[in-house]
A tleap script that builds the chain and sets N, CA, C and O, in Angstrom:
source leaprc.protein.ff14SB
mol = sequence {
  NMET ALA HIE SER ALA MET ALA GLY SER GLY
  TRP GLY THR THR GLU GLY ASP ASP PRO LEU
  GLN THR ALA VAL TRP ARG LEU ARG SER ARG
  GLY CYS TRP ALA ASP ALA ALA ALA LEU LEU
  GLU PRO VAL THR ALA ASP THR ALA LEU GLN
  ARG THR ALA LEU LEU VAL GLU ARG CYS LEU
  TYR THR GLU GLN GLY TRP ALA GLU ALA GLU
  ASP ALA LEU ARG THR CALA
}
set mol.1.N position { -1.913 8.631 -8.476 }
set mol.1.CA position { -2.853 8.443 -7.184 }
set mol.1.C position { -2.968 7.905 -6.146 }
set mol.1.O position { -2.978 6.692 -6.356 }
set mol.2.N position { -3.102 8.215 -4.684 }
set mol.2.CA position { -2.543 7.567 -3.707 }
set mol.2.C position { -3.341 6.493 -3.389 }
set mol.2.O position { -4.566 6.586 -3.465 }
set mol.3.N position { -2.696 5.319 -2.984 }
set mol.3.CA position { -3.707 4.771 -2.147 }
set mol.3.C position { -4.047 4.511 -1.217 }
set mol.3.O position { -3.233 3.915 -0.511 }
set mol.4.N position { -5.503 4.799 -0.607 }
set mol.4.CA position { -6.327 4.644 0.319 }
set mol.4.C position { -6.253 3.699 0.980 }
set mol.4.O position { -6.598 2.588 0.578 }
set mol.5.N position { -5.632 4.010 2.525 }
set mol.5.CA position { -5.716 3.002 3.280 }
set mol.5.C position { -7.100 3.134 4.317 }
set mol.5.O position { -7.033 2.713 5.472 }
set mol.6.N position { -8.128 3.650 3.870 }
set mol.6.CA position { -9.285 2.949 3.816 }
set mol.6.C position { -10.499 2.697 2.359 }
set mol.6.O position { -11.559 3.159 1.935 }
set mol.7.N position { -9.412 1.590 2.005 }
set mol.7.CA position { -9.876 1.254 0.416 }
set mol.7.C position { -10.383 -0.196 0.813 }
set mol.7.O position { -9.730 -0.953 1.531 }
set mol.8.N position { -11.669 -0.508 0.244 }
set mol.8.CA position { -12.468 -1.115 0.466 }
set mol.8.C position { -12.122 -3.162 0.313 }
set mol.8.O position { -11.461 -3.838 -0.476 }
set mol.9.N position { -12.749 -3.401 1.194 }
set mol.9.CA position { -12.110 -4.792 1.719 }
set mol.9.C position { -11.396 -5.759 0.452 }
set mol.9.O position { -10.461 -6.542 0.619 }
set mol.10.N position { -12.015 -5.512 -0.682 }
set mol.10.CA position { -11.711 -6.761 -1.878 }
set mol.10.C position { -10.420 -5.593 -2.376 }
set mol.10.O position { -10.096 -5.528 -3.562 }
set mol.11.N position { -10.047 -5.098 -1.778 }
set mol.11.CA position { -8.797 -3.459 -2.706 }
set mol.11.C position { -7.372 -4.644 -2.210 }
set mol.11.O position { -6.863 -5.149 -1.210 }
set mol.12.N position { -7.227 -4.600 -3.827 }
set mol.12.CA position { -5.133 -5.223 -3.084 }
set mol.12.C position { -5.536 -6.449 -2.981 }
set mol.12.O position { -5.409 -6.795 -1.807 }
set mol.13.N position { -6.085 -7.527 -3.819 }
set mol.13.CA position { -5.884 -9.069 -3.528 }
set mol.13.C position { -6.397 -9.540 -4.815 }
set mol.13.O position { -6.747 -10.720 -4.859 }
set mol.14.N position { -6.534 -8.605 -6.196 }
set mol.14.CA position { -7.165 -9.237 -7.763 }
set mol.14.C position { -5.945 -9.593 -8.109 }
set mol.14.O position { -5.240 -8.777 -7.515 }
set mol.15.N position { -5.131 -10.431 -8.805 }
set mol.15.CA position { -3.580 -10.796 -9.555 }
set mol.15.C position { -3.322 -9.683 -10.800 }
set mol.15.O position { -3.689 -9.392 -11.938 }
set mol.16.N position { -2.483 -9.318 -9.796 }
set mol.16.CA position { -2.103 -7.992 -10.687 }
set mol.16.C position { -1.903 -7.188 -10.545 }
set mol.16.O position { -1.258 -6.489 -11.326 }
set mol.17.N position { -2.502 -6.718 -9.091 }
set mol.17.CA position { -2.129 -6.145 -8.171 }
set mol.17.C position { -0.753 -5.606 -8.181 }
set mol.17.O position { -0.068 -6.269 -8.960 }
set mol.18.N position { 0.250 -4.172 -7.325 }
set mol.18.CA position { 1.223 -4.182 -6.471 }
set mol.18.C position { 1.542 -5.300 -5.522 }
set mol.18.O position { 1.063 -5.301 -4.388 }
set mol.19.N position { 2.431 -6.363 -5.999 }
set mol.19.CA position { 2.407 -6.731 -4.694 }
set mol.19.C position { 2.895 -5.980 -3.013 }
set mol.19.O position { 3.100 -6.488 -1.910 }
set mol.20.N position { 2.929 -4.713 -3.475 }
set mol.20.CA position { 3.233 -4.134 -2.035 }
set mol.20.C position { 1.931 -3.733 -1.593 }
set mol.20.O position { 1.468 -3.996 -0.483 }
set mol.21.N position { 1.514 -3.265 -2.249 }
set mol.21.CA position { -0.312 -3.261 -1.885 }
set mol.21.C position { -0.940 -3.964 -1.299 }
set mol.21.O position { -1.714 -3.559 -0.432 }
set mol.22.N position { -0.726 -5.768 -1.727 }
set mol.22.CA position { -1.391 -6.798 -1.712 }
set mol.22.C position { -1.031 -6.885 -0.062 }
set mol.22.O position { -1.838 -7.174 0.822 }
set mol.23.N position { 0.102 -6.626 0.077 }
set mol.23.CA position { 1.303 -6.570 1.261 }
set mol.23.C position { 0.358 -5.947 1.916 }
set mol.23.O position { -0.444 -6.467 2.692 }
set mol.24.N position { 0.438 -4.763 1.598 }
set mol.24.CA position { -0.206 -4.105 2.728 }
set mol.24.C position { -0.896 -4.019 3.486 }
set mol.24.O position { -0.755 -3.827 4.694 }
set mol.25.N position { -2.895 -4.328 2.050 }
set mol.25.CA position { -3.751 -4.455 2.735 }
set mol.25.C position { -4.131 -5.995 3.659 }
set mol.25.O position { -5.123 -6.405 4.261 }
set mol.26.N position { -2.740 -6.536 3.375 }
set mol.26.CA position { -3.121 -7.684 3.750 }
set mol.26.C position { -2.627 -7.458 5.769 }
set mol.26.O position { -3.366 -7.812 6.689 }
set mol.27.N position { -1.604 -6.973 5.895 }
set mol.27.CA position { -1.150 -7.050 7.147 }
set mol.27.C position { -2.472 -5.835 7.932 }
set mol.27.O position { -3.163 -6.261 8.858 }
set mol.28.N position { -2.696 -4.094 7.317 }
set mol.28.CA position { -3.857 -3.863 7.990 }
set mol.28.C position { -5.052 -4.796 7.964 }
set mol.28.O position { -5.579 -5.069 9.042 }
set mol.29.N position { -5.363 -5.132 7.236 }
set mol.29.CA position { -7.064 -6.397 6.901 }
set mol.29.C position { -7.184 -7.304 8.440 }
set mol.29.O position { -8.235 -7.715 8.933 }
set mol.30.N position { -5.450 -7.509 9.149 }
set mol.30.CA position { -5.386 -8.324 10.076 }
set mol.30.C position { -5.014 -7.453 11.632 }
set mol.30.O position { -4.867 -7.880 12.777 }
set mol.31.N position { -4.934 -5.714 10.900 }
set mol.31.CA position { -4.680 -5.383 12.480 }
set mol.31.C position { -3.827 -5.217 12.642 }
set mol.31.O position { -3.747 -4.577 13.690 }
set mol.32.N position { -2.058 -5.563 11.837 }
set mol.32.CA position { -0.662 -5.646 11.817 }
set mol.32.C position { -0.495 -3.743 10.981 }
set mol.32.O position { -0.076 -3.681 9.825 }
set mol.33.N position { -0.992 -1.986 11.988 }
set mol.33.CA position { -1.063 -1.110 11.150 }
set mol.33.C position { 0.609 -1.239 11.088 }
set mol.33.O position { 0.925 -1.551 9.940 }
set mol.34.N position { 1.612 -1.117 11.837 }
set mol.34.CA position { 2.586 -0.001 12.043 }
set mol.34.C position { 3.522 -1.743 11.417 }
set mol.34.O position { 4.676 -1.467 11.091 }
set mol.35.N position { 3.295 -2.830 11.292 }
set mol.35.CA position { 3.754 -3.299 10.345 }
set mol.35.C position { 3.531 -3.412 8.890 }
set mol.35.O position { 4.057 -4.330 8.260 }
set mol.36.N position { 2.780 -2.530 8.321 }
set mol.36.CA position { 1.693 -2.304 7.006 }
set mol.36.C position { 2.508 -0.499 6.773 }
set mol.36.O position { 2.356 0.107 5.713 }
set mol.37.N position { 3.109 -0.060 7.648 }
set mol.37.CA position { 3.271 1.239 7.992 }
set mol.37.C position { 4.977 1.254 7.633 }
set mol.37.O position { 5.558 2.077 6.926 }
set mol.38.N position { 5.541 0.135 8.318 }
set mol.38.CA position { 7.186 -0.152 8.264 }
set mol.38.C position { 7.251 -0.474 6.977 }
set mol.38.O position { 8.403 -0.100 6.755 }
set mol.39.N position { 6.693 -1.077 5.518 }
set mol.39.CA position { 6.526 -1.493 4.687 }
set mol.39.C position { 6.481 -0.284 3.972 }
set mol.39.O position { 7.036 -0.333 2.875 }
set mol.40.N position { 5.816 1.117 4.388 }
set mol.40.CA position { 6.008 2.368 3.176 }
set mol.40.C position { 6.789 2.975 3.585 }
set mol.40.O position { 6.554 3.248 4.762 }
set mol.41.N position { 7.752 3.410 3.193 }
set mol.41.CA position { 9.335 4.286 2.690 }
set mol.41.C position { 8.573 5.626 2.575 }
set mol.41.O position { 7.764 5.708 1.650 }
set mol.42.N position { 8.700 6.495 3.249 }
set mol.42.CA position { 7.812 8.384 3.350 }
set mol.42.C position { 8.641 8.539 1.946 }
set mol.42.O position { 9.256 9.606 1.932 }
set mol.43.N position { 8.841 7.657 0.615 }
set mol.43.CA position { 9.650 8.542 -0.451 }
set mol.43.C position { 8.880 9.408 -1.233 }
set mol.43.O position { 9.317 10.502 -1.589 }
set mol.44.N position { 7.717 8.980 -1.539 }
set mol.44.CA position { 6.911 9.868 -2.209 }
set mol.44.C position { 5.623 10.744 -1.532 }
set mol.44.O position { 5.351 10.544 -0.349 }
set mol.45.N position { 5.083 11.421 -2.082 }
set mol.45.CA position { 3.884 12.310 -1.286 }
set mol.45.C position { 2.924 11.054 -1.181 }
set mol.45.O position { 2.460 10.839 -0.062 }
set mol.46.N position { 2.549 10.144 -2.277 }
set mol.46.CA position { 1.780 9.234 -1.973 }
set mol.46.C position { 1.762 8.314 -0.969 }
set mol.46.O position { 0.778 7.953 -0.324 }
set mol.47.N position { 3.099 7.882 -0.843 }
set mol.47.CA position { 3.236 7.046 -0.031 }
set mol.47.C position { 3.563 7.045 1.877 }
set mol.47.O position { 3.471 6.226 2.791 }
set mol.48.N position { 3.959 8.436 1.722 }
set mol.48.CA position { 3.814 8.910 2.673 }
set mol.48.C position { 2.465 9.344 3.781 }
set mol.48.O position { 2.413 9.331 5.011 }
set mol.49.N position { 1.535 9.685 2.829 }
set mol.49.CA position { 0.222 9.426 2.959 }
set mol.49.C position { -0.181 8.402 3.494 }
set mol.49.O position { -0.417 8.115 4.668 }
set mol.50.N position { -0.270 7.693 2.272 }
set mol.50.CA position { -0.885 6.109 2.437 }
set mol.50.C position { 0.332 5.889 4.499 }
set mol.50.O position { -0.508 5.537 5.327 }
set mol.51.N position { 0.784 5.929 4.721 }
set mol.51.CA position { 1.875 5.709 5.841 }
set mol.51.C position { 0.404 5.525 6.961 }
set mol.51.O position { -0.298 4.695 7.539 }
set mol.52.N position { 0.657 7.314 6.667 }
set mol.52.CA position { 0.084 8.338 8.023 }
set mol.52.C position { -1.037 8.108 8.202 }
set mol.52.O position { -1.484 8.425 9.305 }
set mol.53.N position { -2.250 7.262 6.889 }
set mol.53.CA position { -3.396 6.980 7.355 }
set mol.53.C position { -3.190 5.607 8.107 }
set mol.53.O position { -3.621 5.451 9.249 }
set mol.54.N position { -2.630 4.788 7.540 }
set mol.54.CA position { -2.203 3.855 8.377 }
set mol.54.C position { -2.567 3.926 10.067 }
set mol.54.O position { -3.552 3.514 10.680 }
set mol.55.N position { -1.346 4.624 10.525 }
set mol.55.CA position { -1.323 4.938 11.550 }
set mol.55.C position { -2.429 5.590 12.192 }
set mol.55.O position { -2.951 5.404 13.291 }
set mol.56.N position { -2.721 6.571 11.059 }
set mol.56.CA position { -4.045 6.982 12.070 }
set mol.56.C position { -4.377 5.960 12.541 }
set mol.56.O position { -4.043 5.458 13.615 }
set mol.57.N position { -5.503 5.351 11.244 }
set mol.57.CA position { -6.661 4.366 11.863 }
set mol.57.C position { -6.208 3.099 12.664 }
set mol.57.O position { -6.885 2.327 13.343 }
set mol.58.N position { -4.730 3.108 12.362 }
set mol.58.CA position { -4.273 2.230 14.045 }
set mol.58.C position { -4.122 3.234 14.873 }
set mol.58.O position { -2.963 3.177 15.284 }
set mol.59.N position { -4.760 4.262 15.411 }
set mol.59.CA position { -4.412 5.004 16.560 }
set mol.59.C position { -6.741 4.896 16.851 }
set mol.59.O position { -7.233 4.559 17.927 }
set mol.60.N position { -7.482 5.228 15.758 }
set mol.60.CA position { -8.326 5.522 16.463 }
set mol.60.C position { -9.089 3.915 17.012 }
set mol.60.O position { -10.101 3.855 17.710 }
set mol.61.N position { -8.229 2.594 16.440 }
set mol.61.CA position { -9.101 2.066 17.187 }
set mol.61.C position { -8.249 1.058 18.502 }
set mol.61.O position { -8.548 -0.067 18.902 }
set mol.62.N position { -7.159 1.937 18.922 }
set mol.62.CA position { -6.270 1.372 19.714 }
set mol.62.C position { -6.547 2.018 20.701 }
set mol.62.O position { -6.802 1.281 21.653 }
set mol.63.N position { -6.635 3.343 20.978 }
set mol.63.CA position { -5.987 4.309 21.134 }
set mol.63.C position { -4.732 4.977 21.504 }
set mol.63.O position { -4.672 5.927 22.284 }
set mol.64.N position { -3.434 4.272 20.730 }
set mol.64.CA position { -2.315 4.618 20.784 }
set mol.64.C position { -1.223 4.873 19.706 }
set mol.64.O position { -1.199 4.073 18.770 }
set mol.65.N position { -0.889 5.247 19.710 }
set mol.65.CA position { 0.490 5.474 18.657 }
set mol.65.C position { 0.437 7.036 18.363 }
set mol.65.O position { 1.232 7.390 17.493 }
set mol.66.N position { -0.276 7.945 18.869 }
set mol.66.CA position { -0.324 9.055 18.333 }
set mol.66.C position { 0.665 9.826 17.976 }
set mol.66.O position { 0.648 10.420 16.898 }
set mol.67.N position { 1.713 9.922 18.884 }
set mol.67.CA position { 3.187 10.187 18.879 }
set mol.67.C position { 3.890 9.962 17.080 }
set mol.67.O position { 4.172 10.805 16.229 }
set mol.68.N position { 3.973 8.515 17.070 }
set mol.68.CA position { 4.627 8.488 15.630 }
set mol.68.C position { 3.282 8.791 14.628 }
set mol.68.O position { 3.823 9.537 13.812 }
set mol.69.N position { 1.915 8.680 14.197 }
set mol.69.CA position { 1.387 9.332 13.838 }
set mol.69.C position { 1.862 10.429 13.055 }
set mol.69.O position { 2.470 10.363 11.987 }
set mol.70.N position { 1.389 11.848 13.950 }
set mol.70.CA position { 2.249 13.037 14.230 }
set mol.70.C position { 3.383 13.178 13.526 }
set mol.70.O position { 3.660 14.136 12.804 }
set mol.71.N position { 4.243 11.934 13.794 }
set mol.71.CA position { 5.417 12.746 13.561 }
set mol.71.C position { 5.418 12.268 11.674 }
set mol.71.O position { 6.095 12.942 10.897 }
set mol.72.N position { 4.302 10.660 11.001 }
set mol.72.CA position { 4.758 10.850 10.463 }
set mol.72.C position { 3.914 11.628 9.287 }
set mol.72.O position { 4.176 11.448 8.098 }
set mol.73.N position { 2.644 12.708 9.836 }
set mol.73.CA position { 1.886 13.220 8.852 }
set mol.73.C position { 3.205 14.670 8.940 }
set mol.73.O position { 3.389 15.539 8.087 }
set mol.74.N position { 3.926 14.487 10.257 }
set mol.74.CA position { 4.292 16.449 9.277 }
set mol.74.C position { 5.474 15.991 8.508 }
set mol.74.O position { 6.323 16.596 7.853 }
set mol.75.N position { 5.266 14.697 8.795 }
set mol.75.CA position { 6.879 13.728 7.199 }
set mol.75.C position { 6.234 13.676 6.107 }
set mol.75.O position { 6.837 13.238 5.128 }
set mol.76.N position { 4.975 14.061 5.976 }
set mol.76.CA position { 3.900 14.303 4.374 }
set mol.76.C position { 3.890 15.174 4.432 }
set mol.76.O position { 3.293 15.842 3.588 }
savepdb mol mol.pdb
quit
């Protein structure tokens, strides 16, 4: 199951969760979308889509980075 970049605010912070997903959630919650996306190598379809969602979310908030988001989508 893919991890949604738009997951609820409590997701990724409970004991026993994947440390990578916790780190991604914490960076995302601080507006560090590029740093969070950098942690996700587009090796599997799930991580590629999660990375793309993070980059698109960044674009929606900052109105920047569309080319990188488009490249991520093409990779996914």
